[in-house]
C-alpha positions in Angstrom: 69.6 149.2 50.6 68.6 145.6 50.1 65.0 144.9 51.4 63.2 141.6 52.0 59.6 140.9 53.3 58.4 138.5 56.0 55.4 136.4 55.7 53.2 139.3 56.9 54.5 141.5 54.2 56.6 143.7 56.5 59.9 144.9 55.1 63.2 144.3 56.9 66.7 145.3 55.9 69.2 142.5 55.0 72.2 144.8 54.2 72.2 148.5 54.4 74.4 149.7 51.5 77.1 152.1 52.6 78.0 155.2 50.5 80.1 154.2 47.6 83.1 155.8 49.2 83.1 153.6 52.3 82.5 150.3 50.4 85.2 149.0 48.2 84.8 146.0 45.9 86.8 144.0 43.4 90.0 145.6 41.9 89.4 148.8 43.9 89.4 146.9 47.2 92.6 145.0 46.3 94.4 148.2 45.2 93.4 150.0 48.3 94.6 147.1 50.5 97.9 146.8 48.5 98.5 150.6 48.9 98.0 150.3 52.6 100.4 147.4 53.0 103.1 149.0 50.7 102.8 152.3 52.8 103.7 150.4 56.0 106.6 148.6 54.3 108.0 151.8 53.0 108.3 153.2 56.5 110.5 150.4 57.5 112.5 150.1 54.2 115.0 152.8 55.3 115.7 150.9 58.6 117.1 147.8 56.7 120.7 146.8 57.0 123.8 148.1 58.8 123.5 151.6 57.4 119.7 151.7 58.0 118.2 154.7 59.8 116.5 154.7 63.3 113.0 155.9 63.9 111.9 158.2 66.8 108.5 157.3 68.2 106.6 159.3 70.8 103.9 157.5 72.8 100.6 159.4 73.9 102.1 160.0 77.4 105.3 161.6 76.0 107.8 158.7 76.3 110.3 158.6 73.5 111.7 155.5 71.8 114.5 155.5 69.4 114.9 152.2 67.6 115.3 150.5 64.2 113.8 147.2 65.3 111.0 146.5 62.9 108.6 144.9 65.5 109.1 147.7 68.0 108.5 150.4 65.3 105.3 148.8 64.2 104.1 147.9 67.7 104.3 151.6 68.8 102.9 153.1 65.5 99.3 154.1 65.7 97.9 152.1 62.7 94.2 152.5 61.9 94.0 150.7 58.6 93.1 147.0 59.0 95.7 145.9 56.3 98.3 148.0 58.1 97.4 146.0 61.3 98.0 142.8 59.3 101.6 144.0 58.6 102.1 144.7 62.3 100.9 141.1 63.1 103.4 139.8 60.4 106.3 141.6 62.1 105.2 140.4 65.5 104.9 136.7 64.5 108.4 136.9 63.0 109.7 138.4 66.2 107.8 135.7 68.3 109.1 132.8 66.2 112.5 133.8 65.2 113.3 137.0 67.1 115.3 138.6 64.2 114.5 139.8 60.7 111.3 141.7 61.6 112.1 144.6 59.3 113.1 142.4 56.4 109.8 140.4 56.5 107.7 143.6 56.2 110.0 145.0 53.4 109.5 141.7 51.4 105.7 141.6 52.0 105.5 145.2 50.7 107.6 144.3 47.6 105.4 141.2 46.8 102.3 143.4 47.1 103.8 146.0 44.6 104.5 143.1 42.2 101.0 141.7 42.7 99.4 145.1 41.9 101.3 145.1 38.5 100.0 141.6 37.7 96.4 142.5 38.6 96.6 145.5 36.3 97.4 143.2 33.5 94.2 141.4 34.1 95.6 138.3 35.9 93.2 136.9 38.5 94.2 137.5 42.1 93.9 133.8 43.0 96.3 133.0 40.2 98.7 135.6 41.5 98.4 134.2 45.1 99.0 130.6 44.0 101.9 131.6 41.9 103.5 133.3 45.0 102.8 130.2 47.0 104.6 128.0 44.5 107.5 130.4 44.4 107.9 130.6 48.1 108.2 126.8 48.3 110.9 126.9 45.5 112.7 129.7 47.4 112.6 127.7 50.7 114.1 124.7 48.9 116.8 126.8 47.2 117.8 128.3 50.6 118.2 124.8 51.8 120.5 124.0 49.0 122.8 127.0 49.3 123.0 126.8 53.1 126.0 125.8 55.0 126.2 124.0 58.3 128.1 125.7 61.1 129.9 123.4 63.4 130.4 124.7 67.0 130.9 123.3 70.5 130.9 124.5 74.0 134.6 125.5 73.5 134.4 126.8 69.9 131.7 129.4 69.9 133.3 131.8 67.2 130.7 130.7 64.5 127.8 131.8 66.8 129.5 135.0 67.6 130.1 135.9 63.9 126.3 135.3 63.2 125.3 137.4 66.2 127.6 140.2 65.1 125.6 140.4 61.7 122.5 140.9 63.7 124.0 143.6 65.9 125.6 145.4 63.1 122.3 147.1 62.0 121.7 148.4 65.6 122.7 151.5 67.4 125.1 149.4 69.4 127.3 148.3 66.4 130.5 149.9 67.8 130.4 147.3 70.6 129.0 144.4 68.5 132.0 142.0 69.1 131.7 142.2 72.9 127.9 142.2 72.9 127.7 139.2 70.6 130.2 137.3 72.9 128.1 138.2 75.9 124.9 136.9 74.1 126.5 133.7 72.9 128.1 132.9 76.3 124.7 133.6 78.0 122.9 131.2 75.6 125.5 128.5 75.9 125.3 128.7 79.8 121.6 127.8 79.8 121.5 125.7 76.6 120.8 122.0 76.5 123.1 120.9 73.7 122.0 117.3 73.7 118.3 118.2 73.1 119.3 121.3 71.1 117.0 123.5 73.3 117.4 126.8 75.0 115.1 128.3 77.5 115.6 132.1 77.1 113.5 132.7 80.2 116.6 131.7 82.2 118.5 134.7 80.8 117.6 137.8 82.7 118.4 141.1 80.9 118.8 144.0 83.4 119.9 147.6 82.8 121.0 150.5 84.8 121.5 154.1 83.6 125.1 155.3 84.0 128.5 154.0 82.9 129.1 153.3 79.3 128.1 150.6 76.9 131.5 148.9 77.1 130.7 148.2 80.8 128.0 145.8 79.9 128.7 142.4 81.5 127.5 138.8 81.7 127.0 137.6 85.3 126.8 133.9 86.0 124.1 134.4 88.6 121.3 136.7 89.3 121.1 140.5 89.8 118.2 141.9 91.9 117.4 145.6 91.9 117.1 145.6 95.7 119.4 146.2 98.6 119.6 144.8 102.2 116.7 145.8 104.3 118.8 147.4 106.9 121.7 149.7 106.2 123.9 148.1 108.9 123.6 144.6 107.5 126.7 143.2 105.9 127.2 144.2 102.3 128.9 140.9 101.3 128.2 137.3 102.3 130.5 134.5 101.2 129.2 130.9 100.9 125.7 132.1 101.4 122.9 129.8 102.4 119.7 131.4 101.1 116.2 131.0 102.6 113.8 131.9 99.8 110.4 132.8 101.3 107.0 133.7 99.8 105.4 134.0 103.1 105.1 137.3 104.9 107.6 137.9 107.8 104.8 138.9 110.2 102.2 137.4 112.6 99.3 135.7 110.7 96.2 137.6 110.2 92.7 136.0 110.3 91.1 135.8 106.9 87.7 136.9 108.3 86.8 140.4 109.5 87.9 140.8 113.1 88.9 143.4 115.9 91.0 143.1 119.1 89.6 144.7 122.3 92.4 146.1 124.3 91.2 148.0 127.4 94.2 147.8 129.7 97.9 148.4 129.5 98.6 144.8 130.5 96.6 143.5 127.5 98.5 145.8 125.2 101.9 144.7 126.6 100.9 141.1 126.3 99.9 141.6 122.5 103.3 143.4 121.9 105.2 140.6 123.8 103.3 138.0 121.7 104.2 139.7 118.4 107.8 140.0 119.5 107.9 136.3 120.4 106.4 135.4 117.0 109.0 137.4 115.1 111.7 135.9 117.4 110.5 132.3 116.6 110.6 133.0 112.8 114.1 134.5 113.0 115.2 131.6 115.1 113.7 129.1 112.7 115.7 130.6 109.8 118.9 130.5 112.1 118.3 126.9 113.1 118.1 125.5 109.5 121.5 127.3 108.8 120.3 130.2 106.7 122.8 133.1 106.3 120.5 135.3 104.1 116.7 135.6 103.8 115.1 136.7 100.5 111.4 137.5 101.0 108.7 138.2 98.4 106.8 140.4 100.9 107.9 143.2 103.2 108.3 143.1 107.0 108.0 145.9 109.5 110.7 147.9 111.3 110.5 145.6 114.4 111.2 142.5 112.4 113.9 144.3 110.5 115.6 145.5 113.7 115.3 141.9 115.1 117.0 140.4 111.9 119.7 143.0 112.2 120.2 142.2 115.9 120.4 138.5 115.3 122.9 138.9 112.5 120.6 137.6 109.7 120.8 139.7 106.5 117.5 140.1 104.6 116.1 141.4 101.4 112.5 142.3 101.0 110.0 142.9 98.2 111.6 140.7 95.7 109.4 140.0 92.6 108.1 136.5 91.9 110.0 136.0 88.6 113.3 137.0 90.3 112.6 134.6 93.2 112.1 131.7 90.6 115.3 132.6 88.9 117.2 132.8 92.2 115.8 129.3 93.2 116.9 127.9 89.8 120.4 129.5 90.1 121.1 128.6 93.7 119.4 125.1 93.7 117.1 126.2 96.4 113.3 125.7 96.9 110.7 128.5 97.3 109.2 128.0 100.7 105.5 129.2 101.0 105.2 128.4 104.9 107.7 128.8 107.7 106.9 125.4 109.0 108.2 123.9 105.8 111.6 125.5 106.0 114.3 122.8 106.2 118.1 122.8 105.5 117.6 121.0 102.2 115.4 123.8 100.8 118.2 126.5 101.2 119.8 127.8 98.1 123.6 128.0 98.0 125.7 130.8 96.4 129.5 131.4 96.5 129.1 135.2 96.9 126.2 137.5 97.6 127.2 141.2 97.4 125.6 144.7 97.4 126.9 147.1 94.8 126.4 150.8 94.7 126.2 152.8 91.5 127.4 156.3 90.8 126.7 159.1 93.3 123.0 158.2 93.8 121.8 155.8 96.4 121.1 153.1 93.7 122.2 149.7 95.0 121.7 146.2 93.5 122.2 142.8 94.9 124.5 140.4 93.0 124.0 136.6 93.6 127.1 134.9 92.0 129.1 131.7 91.9 125.9 129.7 92.2 125.6 125.9 92.5 123.7 125.8 89.3 124.9 128.4 86.8 122.0 127.6 84.4 120.5 131.0 85.1 122.5 134.1 84.0 122.1 137.9 83.8 123.1 140.2 81.1 123.7 143.5 82.9 123.6 146.5 80.4 125.0 150.0 81.2 124.4 153.1 79.0 124.3 156.8 79.1 120.5 157.2 79.1 117.3 155.2 79.4 116.6 155.1 75.6 120.1 153.7 75.0 119.5 150.9 77.4 116.1 150.0 76.2 117.5 149.8 72.5 120.4 147.7 73.8 118.0 145.4 75.5 116.1 144.8 72.2 119.4 144.4 70.3 120.5 141.8 72.9 117.1 140.1 72.7 117.7 139.7 68.8 121.2 138.3 69.4 120.0 135.9 72.0 117.3 134.6 69.6 119.8 134.3 66.7 122.2 132.2 69.0 119.2 130.0 70.0 118.1 129.4 66.5 121.6 128.4 65.5 121.7 125.9 68.3 118.4 124.4 67.2 119.4 124.4 63.5 123.0 125.1 62.8 122.4 125.9 59.0 123.3 129.5 57.8 122.8 131.4 54.6 124.9 134.4 53.7 123.6 137.9 54.4 123.9 141.2 52.6 121.1 140.2 50.3 123.2 137.2 48.9 120.5 134.7 49.7 117.7 136.8 48.1 119.8 137.5 45.0 120.6 133.7 44.6 117.0 132.7 45.0 115.9 135.5 42.5 118.3 134.0 39.9 116.9 130.5 40.4 113.3 131.3 39.7 110.9 130.7 37.1 108.3 133.0 38.4 109.3 136.5 37.5 107.3 138.8 39.8 108.3 136.8 42.9 112.0 137.1 41.8 111.7 140.8 41.3 110.2 141.1 44.8 113.1 139.3 46.4 115.4 141.8 44.7 113.8 144.6 46.9 115.8 143.5 50.0 119.3 143.8 48.4 118.1 147.1 46.7 117.0 148.5 49.9 120.4 147.5 51.4 122.2 149.2 48.6 120.0 152.3 48.8 120.5 152.7 52.6 124.2 152.4 52.2 124.4 155.3 49.7 125.1 153.0 46.7 123.4 153.1 43.3 120.7 150.4 43.9 120.0 149.2 40.3 123.7 149.3 39.2 125.0 147.6 42.4 122.3 144.9 42.2 123.0 144.1 38.5 126.7 143.9 39.1 126.3 141.5 42.1 123.8 139.3 40.1 126.2 139.1 37.2 129.0 138.2 39.7 126.8 135.4 41.3 126.0 133.9 37.9 129.5 134.2 36.5 131.2 132.8 39.5 128.3 130.5 40.6 128.9 131.8 44.1 125.8 132.3 46.3 127.9 134.2 48.8 128.0 137.5 46.8 125.9 140.2 48.3 125.8 144.0 48.8 129.0 145.4 50.2 127.3 147.8 52.8 130.4 148.2 54.9 132.7 149.3 52.1 134.9 146.3 52.9 136.1 146.1 49.2 134.6 142.6 48.6 131.2 141.4 47.8 131.9 137.9 49.3 129.8 137.7 52.4 131.9 134.6 53.5 135.0 136.8 53.7 133.1 139.6 55.5 131.6 137.1 57.9 128.1 138.2 57.3 125.7 135.3 58.1 122.0 134.8 58.7 120.3 131.8 60.1 118.6 129.5 57.5 115.3 129.1 59.5 115.0 132.8 60.0 115.4 133.5 56.3 112.9 130.7 55.4 110.3 131.9 57.9 110.6 135.4 56.4 109.7 134.2 53.0 106.9 131.9 54.1 105.2 134.5 56.5 105.4 137.3 53.8 103.9 135.1 51.2 101.1 134.0 53.6 100.2 137.6 54.4 100.2 138.6 50.7 98.1 135.8 49.8 95.5 136.7 52.5 95.5 140.4 51.3 95.0 139.4 47.6 92.0 137.2 48.4 90.1 140.2 49.8 87.7 141.6 47.2 85.2 143.5 49.4 85.9 145.9 52.2 82.8 146.6 54.4 83.3 149.3 56.9 81.1 149.5 60.1 78.0 151.4 59.0 77.0 154.6 60.7 73.2 154.5 61.1 
């Protein structure tokens, strides 16, 4: 241990040396870090592409998740190693920024680390390797820009968007319905998109699921679905041309905020209190009727007396609706959320062409559909499926497809999938190790599809060079052609660029670590 002495000659410890096992320095530290990063990327490697396998993850409380979404797998894995956690962060940032390509980015980072290890063993300084990768990534991003194609689409011609979303969905468990789900995702995004500003707010698209039915029953509703039913079983199940009062105030008499008690010592006083409460409820219901409301949606509950009164006065109501749903209902119907009864006016009512309650299966499950709204800039994707795991995985798949459609609206450039973009960049490079790392993506695709990886990659590379065609990729679907343009396999340009940049940044960070100091155990 390192000792120093103060001015009185008393020793004190600057740094307590850990045992040689727990402290790693220099090349050992770098190799250990690289091994950890590569181990994480190898777990995800088999999940890449349309023939990629799924992973089953069990949480500590016994919940099971089946998915091949890279971000979800890493999120739910119990990763102790700090470098492993960096890879989890890498996948999460790709998911946060782009929404798709979370598996590919980790596979690419793992391949870069493997190449870096070979260079380090030859005695090349880690900083030189990191700088070389940085230069290579810039060349790669520029090359992607050159080989990209612009997709022209409009509100009426959404086929290019659908084709790109189908590429995303083809690697998911839902790929048998990829056409219909891609159309649902694109129509949902187009409904809420501002094409002039090239902006999409995905918060306006609610993804809701219900166990039962089959995947093909998944639908897009131009309105909002709320997982609630009418507060009284005898209230009407369908309201046409509804005028909706959206309330965040409780449907009950006000309570003093300070501690209080009410002294009631005679029957008359009790009757007076009951009468006063009833009158208060009556005034509230009358207020709603006076402004012309035909449906009340309340964030809070109300007791049986208020419920009976609402039923008696023919005013349907829904209670315990969440705050997020209330906001979406207000956006969709053009209404205003009312925090106090005194502020309820006819202008603040939301308008919907149809509000209906729908029952599902033999259970008592019911949901409220609010459709044909004045402003259809809030939509719901309603997923059906055989079990909860299927619905959760479909939600993740739809999220990826929505993100891809949003990215294309922001920047309508695409590159060709199936590893075609990586192979083209690999051919274009001066820096060998980076080019070899890029080849790991098409090799993983070939491997997962049951093809001979090296042979297939060599053939596709030769074809790209011979034909000068950057659209040649790995034929994972046995379509009989390597041309990804003919197979309609597309990926967004910004997604692919982000993958290369993020993977390179993380690898640079890992290569610059030359000392791992674990927390000491005194």
